[in-house]
mmCIF file of the N, C-alpha and C atoms, coordinates in Angstrom:
data_MODEL
# 
_entry.id   MODEL 
# 
loop_
_atom_site.group_PDB 
_atom_site.id 
_atom_site.type_symbol 
_atom_site.label_atom_id 
_atom_site.label_alt_id 
_atom_site.label_comp_id 
_atom_site.label_asym_id 
_atom_site.label_entity_id 
_atom_site.label_seq_id 
_atom_site.pdbx_PDB_ins_code 
_atom_site.Cartn_x 
_atom_site.Cartn_y 
_atom_site.Cartn_z 
_atom_site.occupancy 
_atom_site.B_iso_or_equiv 
_atom_site.pdbx_formal_charge 
_atom_site.auth_seq_id 
_atom_site.auth_comp_id 
_atom_site.auth_asym_id 
_atom_site.auth_atom_id 
_atom_site.pdbx_PDB_model_num 
ATOM 1   N N  . MET A 1 1  ? 107.685 71.339 27.355 1.00 0.00 ? 1  MET A N  1 
ATOM 2   C CA . MET A 1 1  ? 107.952 71.075 26.335 1.00 0.00 ? 1  MET A CA 1 
ATOM 3   C C  . MET A 1 1  ? 109.329 71.548 25.651 1.00 0.00 ? 1  MET A C  1 
ATOM 4   N N  . ILE A 1 2  ? 109.598 72.872 25.810 1.00 0.00 ? 2  ILE A N  1 
ATOM 5   C CA . ILE A 1 2  ? 110.539 73.762 25.082 1.00 0.00 ? 2  ILE A CA 1 
ATOM 6   C C  . ILE A 1 2  ? 111.874 73.318 25.840 1.00 0.00 ? 2  ILE A C  1 
ATOM 7   N N  . ARG A 1 3  ? 112.030 73.025 27.138 1.00 0.00 ? 3  ARG A N  1 
ATOM 8   C CA . ARG A 1 3  ? 113.199 72.769 27.943 1.00 0.00 ? 3  ARG A CA 1 
ATOM 9   C C  . ARG A 1 3  ? 113.818 71.434 27.321 1.00 0.00 ? 3  ARG A C  1 
ATOM 10  N N  . PRO A 1 4  ? 113.042 70.168 27.306 1.00 0.00 ? 4  PRO A N  1 
ATOM 11  C CA . PRO A 1 4  ? 113.447 69.107 26.663 1.00 0.00 ? 4  PRO A CA 1 
ATOM 12  C C  . PRO A 1 4  ? 114.236 69.507 25.151 1.00 0.00 ? 4  PRO A C  1 
ATOM 13  N N  . LEU A 1 5  ? 113.321 70.277 24.679 1.00 0.00 ? 5  LEU A N  1 
ATOM 14  C CA . LEU A 1 5  ? 113.939 70.346 23.212 1.00 0.00 ? 5  LEU A CA 1 
ATOM 15  C C  . LEU A 1 5  ? 115.332 70.968 23.161 1.00 0.00 ? 5  LEU A C  1 
ATOM 16  N N  . ALA A 1 6  ? 115.490 72.008 24.021 1.00 0.00 ? 6  ALA A N  1 
ATOM 17  C CA . ALA A 1 6  ? 116.620 72.701 24.057 1.00 0.00 ? 6  ALA A CA 1 
ATOM 18  C C  . ALA A 1 6  ? 117.691 71.756 24.635 1.00 0.00 ? 6  ALA A C  1 
ATOM 19  N N  . GLU A 1 7  ? 117.469 70.987 25.524 1.00 0.00 ? 7  GLU A N  1 
ATOM 20  C CA . GLU A 1 7  ? 118.420 70.090 26.070 1.00 0.00 ? 7  GLU A CA 1 
ATOM 21  C C  . GLU A 1 7  ? 118.906 68.821 25.045 1.00 0.00 ? 7  GLU A C  1 
ATOM 22  N N  . PHE A 1 8  ? 118.095 68.655 24.125 1.00 0.00 ? 8  PHE A N  1 
ATOM 23  C CA . PHE A 1 8  ? 118.146 67.087 23.317 1.00 0.00 ? 8  PHE A CA 1 
ATOM 24  C C  . PHE A 1 8  ? 119.351 67.150 22.611 1.00 0.00 ? 8  PHE A C  1 
ATOM 25  N N  . PRO A 1 9  ? 119.497 68.367 21.863 1.00 0.00 ? 9  PRO A N  1 
ATOM 26  C CA . PRO A 1 9  ? 121.013 68.389 21.049 1.00 0.00 ? 9  PRO A CA 1 
ATOM 27  C C  . PRO A 1 9  ? 122.191 68.015 21.694 1.00 0.00 ? 9  PRO A C  1 
ATOM 28  N N  . HIS A 1 10 ? 122.079 68.362 23.205 1.00 0.00 ? 10 HIS A N  1 
ATOM 29  C CA . HIS A 1 10 ? 123.485 68.318 23.909 1.00 0.00 ? 10 HIS A CA 1 
ATOM 30  C C  . HIS A 1 10 ? 123.562 66.838 24.782 1.00 0.00 ? 10 HIS A C  1 
ATOM 31  N N  . LYS A 1 11 ? 122.287 66.256 24.547 1.00 0.00 ? 11 LYS A N  1 
ATOM 32  C CA . LYS A 1 11 ? 122.222 64.869 25.421 1.00 0.00 ? 11 LYS A CA 1 
ATOM 33  C C  . LYS A 1 11 ? 122.708 63.875 24.270 1.00 0.00 ? 11 LYS A C  1 
ATOM 34  N N  . VAL A 1 12 ? 122.201 64.111 23.050 1.00 0.00 ? 12 VAL A N  1 
ATOM 35  C CA . VAL A 1 12 ? 122.542 62.989 22.064 1.00 0.00 ? 12 VAL A CA 1 
ATOM 36  C C  . VAL A 1 12 ? 123.491 63.660 21.051 1.00 0.00 ? 12 VAL A C  1 
ATOM 37  N N  . ASP A 1 13 ? 124.015 64.651 21.283 1.00 0.00 ? 13 ASP A N  1 
ATOM 38  C CA . ASP A 1 13 ? 125.285 65.007 20.092 1.00 0.00 ? 13 ASP A CA 1 
ATOM 39  C C  . ASP A 1 13 ? 124.811 65.042 18.750 1.00 0.00 ? 13 ASP A C  1 
ATOM 40  N N  . SER A 1 14 ? 123.637 65.880 18.540 1.00 0.00 ? 14 SER A N  1 
ATOM 41  C CA . SER A 1 14 ? 122.856 66.040 17.527 1.00 0.00 ? 14 SER A CA 1 
ATOM 42  C C  . SER A 1 14 ? 122.537 67.297 17.277 1.00 0.00 ? 14 SER A C  1 
ATOM 43  N N  . ARG A 1 15 ? 121.461 67.733 16.259 1.00 0.00 ? 15 ARG A N  1 
ATOM 44  C CA . ARG A 1 15 ? 120.948 68.837 16.154 1.00 0.00 ? 15 ARG A CA 1 
ATOM 45  C C  . ARG A 1 15 ? 119.300 68.627 15.849 1.00 0.00 ? 15 ARG A C  1 
ATOM 46  N N  . LEU A 1 16 ? 118.332 69.691 16.224 1.00 0.00 ? 16 LEU A N  1 
ATOM 47  C CA . LEU A 1 16 ? 117.113 69.405 15.704 1.00 0.00 ? 16 LEU A CA 1 
ATOM 48  C C  . LEU A 1 16 ? 116.714 70.019 14.300 1.00 0.00 ? 16 LEU A C  1 
ATOM 49  N N  . GLY A 1 17 ? 115.666 69.567 13.787 1.00 0.00 ? 17 GLY A N  1 
ATOM 50  C CA . GLY A 1 17 ? 115.555 70.104 12.216 1.00 0.00 ? 17 GLY A CA 1 
ATOM 51  C C  . GLY A 1 17 ? 114.058 69.533 11.831 1.00 0.00 ? 17 GLY A C  1 
ATOM 52  N N  . MET A 1 18 ? 113.668 70.196 10.888 1.00 0.00 ? 18 MET A N  1 
ATOM 53  C CA . MET A 1 18 ? 112.574 70.214 10.276 1.00 0.00 ? 18 MET A CA 1 
ATOM 54  C C  . MET A 1 18 ? 111.848 68.773 10.346 1.00 0.00 ? 18 MET A C  1 
ATOM 55  N N  . GLY A 1 19 ? 110.668 68.588 10.859 1.00 0.00 ? 19 GLY A N  1 
ATOM 56  C CA . GLY A 1 19 ? 110.106 67.334 10.687 1.00 0.00 ? 19 GLY A CA 1 
ATOM 57  C C  . GLY A 1 19 ? 110.727 66.433 12.027 1.00 0.00 ? 19 GLY A C  1 
ATOM 58  N N  . HIS A 1 20 ? 111.436 66.971 12.836 1.00 0.00 ? 20 HIS A N  1 
ATOM 59  C CA . HIS A 1 20 ? 111.831 65.986 14.010 1.00 0.00 ? 20 HIS A CA 1 
ATOM 60  C C  . HIS A 1 20 ? 110.618 66.046 15.013 1.00 0.00 ? 20 HIS A C  1 
ATOM 61  N N  . SER A 1 21 ? 110.354 64.889 15.622 1.00 0.00 ? 21 SER A N  1 
ATOM 62  C CA . SER A 1 21 ? 109.592 64.718 16.708 1.00 0.00 ? 21 SER A CA 1 
ATOM 63  C C  . SER A 1 21 ? 110.446 64.188 18.022 1.00 0.00 ? 21 SER A C  1 
ATOM 64  N N  . ILE A 1 22 ? 110.280 64.399 19.190 1.00 0.00 ? 22 ILE A N  1 
ATOM 65  C CA . ILE A 1 22 ? 110.809 64.172 20.445 1.00 0.00 ? 22 ILE A CA 1 
ATOM 66  C C  . ILE A 1 22 ? 109.857 63.475 21.248 1.00 0.00 ? 22 ILE A C  1 
ATOM 67  N N  . PRO A 1 23 ? 109.925 62.123 21.571 1.00 0.00 ? 23 PRO A N  1 
ATOM 68  C CA . PRO A 1 23 ? 108.601 61.551 22.277 1.00 0.00 ? 23 PRO A CA 1 
ATOM 69  C C  . PRO A 1 23 ? 109.285 61.931 23.847 1.00 0.00 ? 23 PRO A C  1 
ATOM 70  N N  . ASN A 1 24 ? 108.116 62.224 24.723 1.00 0.00 ? 24 ASN A N  1 
ATOM 71  C CA . ASN A 1 24 ? 108.329 62.241 26.099 1.00 0.00 ? 24 ASN A CA 1 
ATOM 72  C C  . ASN A 1 24 ? 108.497 60.994 26.591 1.00 0.00 ? 24 ASN A C  1 
ATOM 73  N N  . GLY A 1 25 ? 109.680 60.311 26.772 1.00 0.00 ? 25 GLY A N  1 
ATOM 74  C CA . GLY A 1 25 ? 109.808 59.259 27.611 1.00 0.00 ? 25 GLY A CA 1 
ATOM 75  C C  . GLY A 1 25 ? 109.832 57.983 26.162 1.00 0.00 ? 25 GLY A C  1 
ATOM 76  N N  . ASP A 1 26 ? 110.104 56.557 26.789 1.00 0.00 ? 26 ASP A N  1 
ATOM 77  C CA . ASP A 1 26 ? 109.884 55.469 25.793 1.00 0.00 ? 26 ASP A CA 1 
ATOM 78  C C  . ASP A 1 26 ? 109.185 54.417 26.671 1.00 0.00 ? 26 ASP A C  1 
ATOM 79  N N  . PRO A 1 27 ? 107.925 53.970 26.207 1.00 0.00 ? 27 PRO A N  1 
ATOM 80  C CA . PRO A 1 27 ? 107.028 54.559 25.315 1.00 0.00 ? 27 PRO A CA 1 
ATOM 81  C C  . PRO A 1 27 ? 106.733 56.023 25.672 1.00 0.00 ? 27 PRO A C  1 
ATOM 82  N N  . PRO A 1 28 ? 106.452 56.865 24.619 1.00 0.00 ? 28 PRO A N  1 
ATOM 83  C CA . PRO A 1 28 ? 105.896 58.490 25.033 1.00 0.00 ? 28 PRO A CA 1 
ATOM 84  C C  . PRO A 1 28 ? 104.784 58.307 26.133 1.00 0.00 ? 28 PRO A C  1 
ATOM 85  N N  . LYS A 1 29 ? 104.663 59.255 26.821 1.00 0.00 ? 29 LYS A N  1 
ATOM 86  C CA . LYS A 1 29 ? 103.750 59.444 28.011 1.00 0.00 ? 29 LYS A CA 1 
ATOM 87  C C  . LYS A 1 29 ? 103.468 60.851 27.874 1.00 0.00 ? 29 LYS A C  1 
ATOM 88  N N  . PRO A 1 30 ? 102.159 61.125 28.426 1.00 0.00 ? 30 PRO A N  1 
ATOM 89  C CA . PRO A 1 30 ? 101.651 62.457 28.221 1.00 0.00 ? 30 PRO A CA 1 
ATOM 90  C C  . PRO A 1 30 ? 102.478 63.369 29.212 1.00 0.00 ? 30 PRO A C  1 
ATOM 91  N N  . TYR A 1 31 ? 102.856 64.555 29.216 1.00 0.00 ? 31 TYR A N  1 
ATOM 92  C CA . TYR A 1 31 ? 103.409 65.487 30.134 1.00 0.00 ? 31 TYR A CA 1 
ATOM 93  C C  . TYR A 1 31 ? 102.630 66.048 31.254 1.00 0.00 ? 31 TYR A C  1 
ATOM 94  N N  . SER A 1 32 ? 101.121 65.473 31.612 1.00 0.00 ? 32 SER A N  1 
ATOM 95  C CA . SER A 1 32 ? 100.406 65.617 32.411 1.00 0.00 ? 32 SER A CA 1 
ATOM 96  C C  . SER A 1 32 ? 98.993  64.793 32.220 1.00 0.00 ? 32 SER A C  1 
ATOM 97  N N  . GLY A 1 33 ? 98.516  64.433 33.398 1.00 0.00 ? 33 GLY A N  1 
ATOM 98  C CA . GLY A 1 33 ? 97.242  63.512 33.507 1.00 0.00 ? 33 GLY A CA 1 
ATOM 99  C C  . GLY A 1 33 ? 96.115  64.074 32.670 1.00 0.00 ? 33 GLY A C  1 
ATOM 100 N N  . ASN A 1 34 ? 96.071  65.182 32.535 1.00 0.00 ? 34 ASN A N  1 
ATOM 101 C CA . ASN A 1 34 ? 94.793  65.961 31.878 1.00 0.00 ? 34 ASN A CA 1 
ATOM 102 C C  . ASN A 1 34 ? 94.940  66.106 30.355 1.00 0.00 ? 34 ASN A C  1 
ATOM 103 N N  . VAL A 1 35 ? 96.177  66.109 29.851 1.00 0.00 ? 35 VAL A N  1 
ATOM 104 C CA . VAL A 1 35 ? 96.122  66.307 28.450 1.00 0.00 ? 35 VAL A CA 1 
ATOM 105 C C  . VAL A 1 35 ? 96.922  65.196 27.613 1.00 0.00 ? 35 VAL A C  1 
ATOM 106 N N  . GLY A 1 36 ? 96.634  64.808 26.412 1.00 0.00 ? 36 GLY A N  1 
ATOM 107 C CA . GLY A 1 36 ? 97.400  63.732 25.908 1.00 0.00 ? 36 GLY A CA 1 
ATOM 108 C C  . GLY A 1 36 ? 98.508  64.140 25.109 1.00 0.00 ? 36 GLY A C  1 
ATOM 109 N N  . PHE A 1 37 ? 99.397  65.268 25.250 1.00 0.00 ? 37 PHE A N  1 
ATOM 110 C CA . PHE A 1 37 ? 100.333 65.869 24.583 1.00 0.00 ? 37 PHE A CA 1 
ATOM 111 C C  . PHE A 1 37 ? 101.455 65.174 24.973 1.00 0.00 ? 37 PHE A C  1 
ATOM 112 N N  . CYS A 1 38 ? 102.283 64.411 24.153 1.00 0.00 ? 38 CYS A N  1 
ATOM 113 C CA . CYS A 1 38 ? 103.401 63.399 24.634 1.00 0.00 ? 38 CYS A CA 1 
ATOM 114 C C  . CYS A 1 38 ? 104.394 63.767 23.659 1.00 0.00 ? 38 CYS A C  1 
ATOM 115 N N  . GLY A 1 39 ? 104.889 65.004 23.221 1.00 0.00 ? 39 GLY A N  1 
ATOM 116 C CA . GLY A 1 39 ? 105.710 65.406 22.660 1.00 0.00 ? 39 GLY A CA 1 
ATOM 117 C C  . GLY A 1 39 ? 105.575 66.392 21.143 1.00 0.00 ? 39 GLY A C  1 
ATOM 118 N N  . PRO A 1 40 ? 106.740 66.999 21.076 1.00 0.00 ? 40 PRO A N  1 
ATOM 119 C CA . PRO A 1 40 ? 106.512 68.059 20.071 1.00 0.00 ? 40 PRO A CA 1 
ATOM 120 C C  . PRO A 1 40 ? 107.060 67.582 18.664 1.00 0.00 ? 40 PRO A C  1 
ATOM 121 N N  . LEU A 1 41 ? 106.494 68.337 17.765 1.00 0.00 ? 41 LEU A N  1 
ATOM 122 C CA . LEU A 1 41 ? 106.911 67.938 16.095 1.00 0.00 ? 41 LEU A CA 1 
ATOM 123 C C  . LEU A 1 41 ? 107.516 69.467 15.886 1.00 0.00 ? 41 LEU A C  1 
ATOM 124 N N  . LEU A 1 42 ? 108.536 69.403 15.051 1.00 0.00 ? 42 LEU A N  1 
ATOM 125 C CA . LEU A 1 42 ? 108.997 70.687 14.654 1.00 0.00 ? 42 LEU A CA 1 
ATOM 126 C C  . LEU A 1 42 ? 108.591 70.977 13.188 1.00 0.00 ? 42 LEU A C  1 
ATOM 127 N N  . LEU A 1 43 ? 107.693 71.934 12.761 1.00 0.00 ? 43 LEU A N  1 
ATOM 128 C CA . LEU A 1 43 ? 107.672 72.409 11.552 1.00 0.00 ? 43 LEU A CA 1 
ATOM 129 C C  . LEU A 1 43 ? 108.069 73.922 11.196 1.00 0.00 ? 43 LEU A C  1 
ATOM 130 N N  . PRO A 1 44 ? 107.696 74.227 9.928  1.00 0.00 ? 44 PRO A N  1 
ATOM 131 C CA . PRO A 1 44 ? 108.104 75.796 9.536  1.00 0.00 ? 44 PRO A CA 1 
ATOM 132 C C  . PRO A 1 44 ? 107.167 76.405 10.436 1.00 0.00 ? 44 PRO A C  1 
ATOM 133 N N  . PRO A 1 45 ? 107.545 77.826 10.623 1.00 0.00 ? 45 PRO A N  1 
ATOM 134 C CA . PRO A 1 45 ? 106.778 78.624 11.284 1.00 0.00 ? 45 PRO A CA 1 
ATOM 135 C C  . PRO A 1 45 ? 105.565 79.291 10.274 1.00 0.00 ? 45 PRO A C  1 
ATOM 136 N N  . LEU A 1 46 ? 104.458 79.035 10.582 1.00 0.00 ? 46 LEU A N  1 
ATOM 137 C CA . LEU A 1 46 ? 103.623 79.377 9.418  1.00 0.00 ? 46 LEU A CA 1 
ATOM 138 C C  . LEU A 1 46 ? 103.038 80.947 9.783  1.00 0.00 ? 46 LEU A C  1 
ATOM 139 N N  . THR A 1 47 ? 103.269 81.583 10.719 1.00 0.00 ? 47 THR A N  1 
ATOM 140 C CA . THR A 1 47 ? 102.555 82.863 11.090 1.00 0.00 ? 47 THR A CA 1 
ATOM 141 C C  . THR A 1 47 ? 103.770 84.110 10.677 1.00 0.00 ? 47 THR A C  1 
ATOM 142 N N  . VAL A 1 48 ? 104.748 83.752 10.224 1.00 0.00 ? 48 VAL A N  1 
ATOM 143 C CA . VAL A 1 48 ? 105.727 84.788 10.079 1.00 0.00 ? 48 VAL A CA 1 
ATOM 144 C C  . VAL A 1 48 ? 106.168 84.581 8.442  1.00 0.00 ? 48 VAL A C  1 
ATOM 145 N N  . ALA A 1 49 ? 106.520 85.712 7.719  1.00 0.00 ? 49 ALA A N  1 
ATOM 146 C CA . ALA A 1 49 ? 107.020 85.403 6.624  1.00 0.00 ? 49 ALA A CA 1 
ATOM 147 C C  . ALA A 1 49 ? 108.266 84.465 6.502  1.00 0.00 ? 49 ALA A C  1 
ATOM 148 N N  . ARG A 1 50 ? 108.500 83.880 5.235  1.00 0.00 ? 50 ARG A N  1 
ATOM 149 C CA . ARG A 1 50 ? 109.400 82.787 5.202  1.00 0.00 ? 50 ARG A CA 1 
ATOM 150 C C  . ARG A 1 50 ? 110.840 83.230 5.469  1.00 0.00 ? 50 ARG A C  1 
ATOM 151 N N  . GLU A 1 51 ? 111.316 84.502 4.842  1.00 0.00 ? 51 GLU A N  1 
ATOM 152 C CA . GLU A 1 51 ? 112.451 85.159 5.214  1.00 0.00 ? 51 GLU A CA 1 
ATOM 153 C C  . GLU A 1 51 ? 112.812 85.161 7.003  1.00 0.00 ? 51 GLU A C  1 
ATOM 154 N N  . PHE A 1 52 ? 112.001 85.039 7.612  1.00 0.00 ? 52 PHE A N  1 
ATOM 155 C CA . PHE A 1 52 ? 112.081 85.128 8.852  1.00 0.00 ? 52 PHE A CA 1 
ATOM 156 C C  . PHE A 1 52 ? 112.278 84.173 9.597  1.00 0.00 ? 52 PHE A C  1 
ATOM 157 N N  . SER A 1 53 ? 112.430 83.014 9.120  1.00 0.00 ? 53 SER A N  1 
ATOM 158 C CA . SER A 1 53 ? 112.520 81.517 9.716  1.00 0.00 ? 53 SER A CA 1 
ATOM 159 C C  . SER A 1 53 ? 114.163 81.008 9.862  1.00 0.00 ? 53 SER A C  1 
ATOM 160 N N  . ARG A 1 54 ? 114.899 81.948 9.177  1.00 0.00 ? 54 ARG A N  1 
ATOM 161 C CA . ARG A 1 54 ? 116.522 81.629 9.114  1.00 0.00 ? 54 ARG A CA 1 
ATOM 162 C C  . ARG A 1 54 ? 117.183 82.984 9.474  1.00 0.00 ? 54 ARG A C  1 
ATOM 163 N N  . LEU A 1 55 ? 118.014 82.899 10.397 1.00 0.00 ? 55 LEU A N  1 
ATOM 164 C CA . LEU A 1 55 ? 118.714 83.934 10.865 1.00 0.00 ? 55 LEU A CA 1 
ATOM 165 C C  . LEU A 1 55 ? 120.364 83.629 10.561 1.00 0.00 ? 55 LEU A C  1 
ATOM 166 N N  . ARG A 1 56 ? 120.905 84.401 9.890  1.00 0.00 ? 56 ARG A N  1 
ATOM 167 C CA . ARG A 1 56 ? 122.537 84.066 9.297  1.00 0.00 ? 56 ARG A CA 1 
ATOM 168 C C  . ARG A 1 56 ? 123.244 84.999 10.246 1.00 0.00 ? 56 ARG A C  1 
ATOM 169 N N  . VAL A 1 57 ? 123.900 84.406 11.246 1.00 0.00 ? 57 VAL A N  1 
ATOM 170 C CA . VAL A 1 57 ? 124.739 85.151 12.408 1.00 0.00 ? 57 VAL A CA 1 
ATOM 171 C C  . VAL A 1 57 ? 126.237 85.553 11.767 1.00 0.00 ? 57 VAL A C  1 
ATOM 172 N N  . ASN A 1 58 ? 126.678 84.697 10.991 1.00 0.00 ? 58 ASN A N  1 
ATOM 173 C CA . ASN A 1 58 ? 127.746 84.815 10.283 1.00 0.00 ? 58 ASN A CA 1 
ATOM 174 C C  . ASN A 1 58 ? 127.986 83.840 9.436  1.00 0.00 ? 58 ASN A C  1 
ATOM 175 N N  . ASN A 1 59 ? 129.257 83.662 8.716  1.00 0.00 ? 59 ASN A N  1 
ATOM 176 C CA . ASN A 1 59 ? 129.252 82.737 7.462  1.00 0.00 ? 59 ASN A CA 1 
ATOM 177 C C  . ASN A 1 59 ? 129.474 81.188 7.923  1.00 0.00 ? 59 ASN A C  1 
ATOM 178 N N  . GLU A 1 60 ? 129.745 80.892 9.144  1.00 0.00 ? 60 GLU A N  1 
ATOM 179 C CA . GLU A 1 60 ? 129.771 79.579 9.684  1.00 0.00 ? 60 GLU A CA 1 
ATOM 180 C C  . GLU A 1 60 ? 128.261 79.285 10.438 1.00 0.00 ? 60 GLU A C  1 
ATOM 181 N N  . LYS A 1 61 ? 127.680 80.196 10.899 1.00 0.00 ? 61 LYS A N  1 
ATOM 182 C CA . LYS A 1 61 ? 126.397 80.082 11.893 1.00 0.00 ? 61 LYS A CA 1 
ATOM 183 C C  . LYS A 1 61 ? 125.118 80.717 11.134 1.00 0.00 ? 61 LYS A C  1 
ATOM 184 N N  . VAL A 1 62 ? 124.200 79.823 11.294 1.00 0.00 ? 62 VAL A N  1 
ATOM 185 C CA . VAL A 1 62 ? 122.642 80.122 10.714 1.00 0.00 ? 62 VAL A CA 1 
ATOM 186 C C  . VAL A 1 62 ? 121.655 79.519 11.885 1.00 0.00 ? 62 VAL A C  1 
ATOM 187 N N  . ILE A 1 63 ? 120.802 80.186 12.190 1.00 0.00 ? 63 ILE A N  1 
ATOM 188 C CA . ILE A 1 63 ? 120.045 79.861 13.065 1.00 0.00 ? 63 ILE A CA 1 
ATOM 189 C C  . ILE A 1 63 ? 118.463 79.687 12.474 1.00 0.00 ? 63 ILE A C  1 
ATOM 190 N N  . GLU A 1 64 ? 117.787 78.426 12.875 1.00 0.00 ? 64 GLU A N  1 
ATOM 191 C CA . GLU A 1 64 ? 116.658 78.186 11.726 1.00 0.00 ? 64 GLU A CA 1 
ATOM 192 C C  . GLU A 1 64 ? 115.589 78.345 13.162 1.00 0.00 ? 64 GLU A C  1 
ATOM 193 N N  . PHE A 1 65 ? 114.605 78.894 12.682 1.00 0.00 ? 65 PHE A N  1 
ATOM 194 C CA . PHE A 1 65 ? 113.447 78.837 13.832 1.00 0.00 ? 65 PHE A CA 1 
ATOM 195 C C  . PHE A 1 65 ? 112.099 77.936 13.249 1.00 0.00 ? 65 PHE A C  1 
ATOM 196 N N  . PHE A 1 66 ? 111.642 77.167 14.080 1.00 0.00 ? 66 PHE A N  1 
ATOM 197 C CA . PHE A 1 66 ? 110.502 76.375 14.016 1.00 0.00 ? 66 PHE A CA 1 
ATOM 198 C C  . PHE A 1 66 ? 109.196 76.632 14.768 1.00 0.00 ? 66 PHE A C  1 
ATOM 199 N N  . ALA A 1 67 ? 108.037 75.993 14.377 1.00 0.00 ? 67 ALA A N  1 
ATOM 200 C CA . ALA A 1 67 ? 107.117 76.214 15.089 1.00 0.00 ? 67 ALA A CA 1 
ATOM 201 C C  . ALA A 1 67 ? 106.961 74.667 15.829 1.00 0.00 ? 67 ALA A C  1 
ATOM 202 N N  . VAL A 1 68 ? 106.834 74.775 17.238 1.00 0.00 ? 68 VAL A N  1 
ATOM 203 C CA . VAL A 1 68 ? 106.676 73.461 17.879 1.00 0.00 ? 68 VAL A CA 1 
ATOM 204 C C  . VAL A 1 68 ? 105.138 73.179 18.126 1.00 0.00 ? 68 VAL A C  1 
ATOM 205 N N  . VAL A 1 69 ? 104.881 72.021 17.389 1.00 0.00 ? 69 VAL A N  1 
ATOM 206 C CA . VAL A 1 69 ? 103.368 71.657 17.343 1.00 0.00 ? 69 VAL A CA 1 
ATOM 207 C C  . VAL A 1 69 ? 103.277 70.469 18.400 1.00 0.00 ? 69 VAL A C  1 
ATOM 208 N N  . PRO A 1 70 ? 102.814 70.390 19.412 1.00 0.00 ? 70 PRO A N  1 
ATOM 209 C CA . PRO A 1 70 ? 102.306 69.179 20.508 1.00 0.00 ? 70 PRO A CA 1 
ATOM 210 C C  . PRO A 1 70 ? 101.636 68.268 19.666 1.00 0.00 ? 70 PRO A C  1 
ATOM 211 N N  . LEU A 1 71 ? 102.200 66.773 19.875 1.00 0.00 ? 71 LEU A N  1 
ATOM 212 C CA . LEU A 1 71 ? 101.757 65.662 19.266 1.00 0.00 ? 71 LEU A CA 1 
ATOM 213 C C  . LEU A 1 71 ? 100.785 65.119 20.371 1.00 0.00 ? 71 LEU A C  1 
ATOM 214 N N  . ILE A 1 72 ? 99.868  64.402 20.228 1.00 0.00 ? 72 ILE A N  1 
ATOM 215 C CA . ILE A 1 72 ? 98.885  63.709 21.004 1.00 0.00 ? 72 ILE A CA 1 
ATOM 216 C C  . ILE A 1 72 ? 98.798  62.354 20.573 1.00 0.00 ? 72 ILE A C  1 
ATOM 217 N N  . ASP A 1 73 ? 99.367  61.587 21.833 1.00 0.00 ? 73 ASP A N  1 
ATOM 218 C CA . ASP A 1 73 ? 99.416  60.041 21.583 1.00 0.00 ? 73 ASP A CA 1 
ATOM 219 C C  . ASP A 1 73 ? 98.238  59.451 21.878 1.00 0.00 ? 73 ASP A C  1 
ATOM 220 N N  . GLN A 1 74 ? 97.094  59.714 22.543 1.00 0.00 ? 74 GLN A N  1 
ATOM 221 C CA . GLN A 1 74 ? 95.959  59.189 22.682 1.00 0.00 ? 74 GLN A CA 1 
ATOM 222 C C  . GLN A 1 74 ? 95.005  60.057 22.892 1.00 0.00 ? 74 GLN A C  1 
ATOM 223 N N  . LEU A 1 75 ? 93.548  59.903 22.652 1.00 0.00 ? 75 LEU A N  1 
ATOM 224 C CA . LEU A 1 75 ? 92.369  60.667 22.849 1.00 0.00 ? 75 LEU A CA 1 
ATOM 225 C C  . LEU A 1 75 ? 91.859  60.424 24.384 1.00 0.00 ? 75 LEU A C  1 
ATOM 226 N N  . LEU A 1 76 ? 91.727  61.606 24.971 1.00 0.00 ? 76 LEU A N  1 
ATOM 227 C CA . LEU A 1 76 ? 91.464  61.481 26.351 1.00 0.00 ? 76 LEU A CA 1 
ATOM 228 C C  . LEU A 1 76 ? 89.892  61.248 26.317 1.00 0.00 ? 76 LEU A C  1 
ATOM 229 N N  . PRO A 1 77 ? 89.218  60.320 27.378 1.00 0.00 ? 77 PRO A N  1 
ATOM 230 C CA . PRO A 1 77 ? 87.901  60.587 27.440 1.00 0.00 ? 77 PRO A CA 1 
ATOM 231 C C  . PRO A 1 77 ? 87.117  61.834 27.541 1.00 0.00 ? 77 PRO A C  1 
ATOM 232 N N  . GLN A 1 78 ? 86.435  62.025 26.870 1.00 0.00 ? 78 GLN A N  1 
ATOM 233 C CA . GLN A 1 78 ? 85.514  63.061 27.146 1.00 0.00 ? 78 GLN A CA 1 
ATOM 234 C C  . GLN A 1 78 ? 84.375  63.052 28.178 1.00 0.00 ? 78 GLN A C  1 
ATOM 235 N N  . PRO A 1 79 ? 84.048  64.025 28.859 1.00 0.00 ? 79 PRO A N  1 
ATOM 236 C CA . PRO A 1 79 ? 82.948  63.849 30.046 1.00 0.00 ? 79 PRO A CA 1 
ATOM 237 C C  . PRO A 1 79 ? 81.646  63.600 29.403 1.00 0.00 ? 79 PRO A C  1 
ATOM 238 N N  . SER A 1 80 ? 81.002  62.674 29.710 1.00 0.00 ? 80 SER A N  1 
ATOM 239 C CA . SER A 1 80 ? 79.527  62.759 29.506 1.00 0.00 ? 80 SER A CA 1 
ATOM 240 C C  . SER A 1 80 ? 78.560  63.617 29.930 1.00 0.00 ? 80 SER A C  1 
# 
């Protein structure tokens, strides 16, 4: 999931931001046959203090950190 997120801004000449979701294909498909994860959602990091979610490199550059939350497209059948 991380690699496609890193490549996405370069492929579409854009950037990632809070609340963005990136589907795994069109239509979204699971990353693997045994999980329903079909893409990530970017949310604020909840396990660190708010001041650690941004890093000012210099006057022109700020790096924002996000939590990557897997999205589930479908519920998988449960074993009986």
